[in-house]
C-alpha positions in Angstrom: 1.2 -22.2 -29.6 0.4 -23.6 -33.1 1.3 -20.4 -35.0 4.8 -19.2 -35.6 5.6 -15.5 -35.2 8.1 -13.4 -37.3 10.8 -14.0 -34.6 10.5 -17.8 -35.0 11.0 -17.5 -38.7 14.0 -15.1 -38.3 15.6 -17.6 -35.9 15.0 -20.5 -38.3 16.5 -18.6 -41.2 19.5 -17.6 -39.0 20.1 -21.2 -38.0 19.9 -22.4 -41.6 22.3 -19.8 -42.8 24.7 -20.7 -40.0 24.6 -24.4 -40.8 24.7 -24.3 -44.6 26.4 -20.9 -45.2 25.5 -18.5 -48.0 27.5 -20.2 -50.7 25.9 -23.6 -50.3 22.4 -22.2 -50.3 23.0 -20.2 -53.5 24.6 -23.2 -55.2 21.6 -25.3 -54.2 19.2 -22.7 -55.6 21.2 -22.5 -58.8 20.9 -26.3 -59.2 17.1 -26.1 -58.6 16.8 -23.4 -61.2 18.8 -25.6 -63.7 16.5 -28.5 -63.0 13.4 -26.4 -63.6 14.8 -25.1 -66.9 15.7 -28.7 -68.0 12.2 -29.9 -67.1 10.5 -27.0 -69.1 12.8 -27.7 -72.1 11.8 -31.4 -71.9 8.1 -30.5 -71.8 8.5 -28.3 -74.8 10.3 -31.0 -76.7 7.4 -33.4 -76.0 4.9 -30.8 -77.3 6.9 -30.4 -80.5 6.9 -34.1 -81.1 3.2 -34.3 -80.4 2.4 -31.5 -82.9 3.9 -33.5 -85.8 1.5 -36.5 -86.1 2.7 -39.4 -88.1 0.8 -40.2 -91.3 -2.0 -42.7 -90.8 -1.1 -46.2 -91.7 -3.5 -48.4 -93.6 -3.8 -52.1 -93.3 -4.2 -53.9 -96.5 -6.6 -56.8 -96.3 -7.2 -59.4 -99.0 -10.7 -60.6 -98.9 -11.0 -64.3 -98.2 -13.1 -66.4 -100.5 -16.6 -67.0 -99.2 -17.1 -70.3 -97.4 -20.2 -72.4 -97.3 -22.4 -71.8 -94.3 -22.1 -74.3 -91.6 -25.2 -76.4 -91.0 -24.5 -77.3 -87.4 -24.4 -73.6 -86.1 -27.6 -72.7 -84.5 -29.3 -76.0 -84.8 -30.3 -78.1 -81.8 -30.0 -81.8 -81.9 -32.8 -83.5 -80.1 
């Protein structure tokens, strides 16, 4: 009861063909193929962008003048 035989599949395919017709199904498959091609092209474009890394940017930092040590840090007032 849980498995479908070949006759069940033939009946399902026949009903689908009758409902949608051959032209609509072929148009649908063409649209799916175009979508897959566009997706693959987008993935290749992303890989090309990732292959060209940007040059490393450095941050220039001016050293601050040394300040006197604070005397209250670490001391405990009793």
